[in-house]
Wavefront OBJ file of the C-alpha trace (Angstrom):
o trace
v -59.895 -11.124 127.453
v -62.365 -10.778 124.787
v -62.025 -13.803 122.121
v -61.290 -12.763 118.576
v -64.227 -11.810 116.138
v -64.860 -14.331 113.414
v -64.898 -13.039 110.010
v -66.712 -15.167 107.338
v -65.570 -14.468 103.786
v -67.044 -16.139 100.573
v -69.581 -18.918 100.966
v -69.333 -19.287 104.224
v -70.874 -15.917 104.779
v -74.571 -17.053 103.210
v -76.281 -15.399 101.033
v -75.932 -11.663 100.513
v -79.392 -11.108 99.208
v -82.220 -11.892 101.671
v -84.803 -14.321 100.183
v -87.753 -12.000 100.170
v -85.594 -9.683 98.126
v -85.340 -12.502 95.347
v -89.257 -12.610 95.294
v -89.577 -9.242 95.519
v -91.425 -8.920 98.734
v -93.739 -11.902 98.143
v -93.820 -14.589 100.632
v -96.294 -16.908 99.027
v -96.942 -17.526 95.099
v -99.928 -15.835 93.303
v -101.497 -19.019 92.909
v -101.977 -22.345 94.612
v -98.115 -23.705 95.716
v -96.850 -25.965 93.458
v -96.461 -29.581 95.193
v -93.104 -30.792 95.922
v -92.963 -33.821 93.617
v -94.688 -32.189 90.494
v -92.871 -32.500 87.068
v -91.982 -29.331 86.003
v -90.142 -28.875 82.534
v -89.222 -25.588 80.295
v -91.418 -25.175 77.410
v -89.020 -23.977 75.145
v -90.368 -19.975 74.461
v -87.968 -17.877 75.136
v -88.402 -15.133 77.654
v -88.234 -12.137 75.404
v -87.421 -8.223 76.172
v -90.652 -7.895 77.714
v -90.031 -10.485 80.635
v -87.251 -9.258 82.894
v -86.064 -12.667 84.895
v -83.724 -12.159 87.907
v -80.513 -14.623 88.024
v -82.522 -17.041 90.363
v -85.112 -17.462 87.881
v -82.629 -17.727 84.700
v -80.948 -20.650 86.981
v -84.196 -22.338 87.479
v -85.300 -21.928 83.729
v -81.739 -23.462 82.804
v -82.427 -26.742 85.243
v -86.037 -27.462 84.051
v -84.573 -28.346 80.605
v -84.769 -31.447 82.224
v -87.920 -32.646 83.804
v -87.280 -31.496 87.557
v -89.510 -31.297 90.864
v -89.930 -28.095 92.810
v -87.570 -29.963 95.835
v -84.962 -31.402 93.549
v -84.701 -27.409 92.063
v -84.434 -25.711 95.254
v -81.661 -28.412 96.278
v -80.037 -27.823 92.805
v -80.227 -23.938 93.207
v -79.125 -24.014 96.834
v -82.567 -21.869 97.913
v -85.144 -22.287 100.093
v -87.862 -24.076 98.556
v -90.584 -21.255 99.590
v -88.615 -18.711 97.218
v -88.276 -21.539 94.668
v -92.054 -22.064 94.766
v -92.509 -18.156 94.136
v -90.217 -17.943 91.509
v -91.281 -21.085 89.953
v -95.047 -19.438 90.234
v -93.509 -16.473 88.207
v -91.645 -18.698 85.532
v -95.309 -20.559 84.981
v -97.454 -17.426 84.679
v -95.214 -16.502 82.137
v -95.374 -19.711 80.243
v -91.821 -20.294 80.580
v -92.292 -23.662 82.381
v -94.959 -26.162 82.307
v -96.375 -28.575 85.097
v -96.483 -32.362 83.248
v -99.368 -34.230 83.796
v -99.129 -36.595 86.823
v -99.846 -40.293 86.660
v -102.984 -41.759 87.492
v -103.229 -42.629 90.957
v -104.670 -45.856 92.270
v -108.292 -45.004 92.811
v -108.255 -42.975 89.370
v -107.060 -46.448 87.501
v -109.799 -49.075 86.709
v -109.916 -52.121 88.926
v -108.009 -54.727 87.686
v -110.750 -57.320 88.061
v -112.721 -55.706 85.554
v -109.867 -55.276 83.096
v -109.289 -59.257 83.443
v -112.897 -59.886 82.879
v -112.910 -57.527 79.723
v -109.715 -59.551 78.529
v -111.459 -63.049 79.251
v -114.308 -62.019 77.320
v -112.111 -60.692 74.146
v -110.472 -64.185 74.379
v -113.501 -66.014 74.164
v -114.597 -64.237 70.655
l 1 2 3 4 5 6 7 8 9 10 11 12 13 14 15 16 17 18 19 20 21 22 23 24 25 26 27 28 29 30 31 32 33 34 35 36 37 38 39 40 41 42 43 44 45 46 47 48 49 50 51 52 53 54 55 56 57 58 59 60 61 62 63 64 65 66 67 68 69 70 71 72 73 74 75 76 77 78 79 80 81 82 83 84 85 86 87 88 89 90 91 92 93 94 95 96 97 98 99 100 101 102 103 104 105 106 107 108 109 110 111 112 113 114 115 116 117 118 119 120 121 122 123 124 125
């Protein structure tokens, strides 16, 4: 006797559109992929009629109204990270979102001993 076939309906069925269809067949961003923790924010520029955004790109743009990382956006949009990176790359190229400057790393900051010495010398003046 055969087991009855399961029928998935709604959210249980998964995405109807394959990820490569969302990225127009691309499997990688045109530029360097955005870092997982890069801070992205919408520029406030309207896409206008010359730029046609997909539903997923409009969602990502809406989510970028507050500073977000690609990892957070992928989670919030319920999309694979690589797809999100490709869609974000398109939004960056159109000037709709921008990467926020990263804080300086420990190697880029001045040595604390030098700063203390400068402070001490300033106090002597």
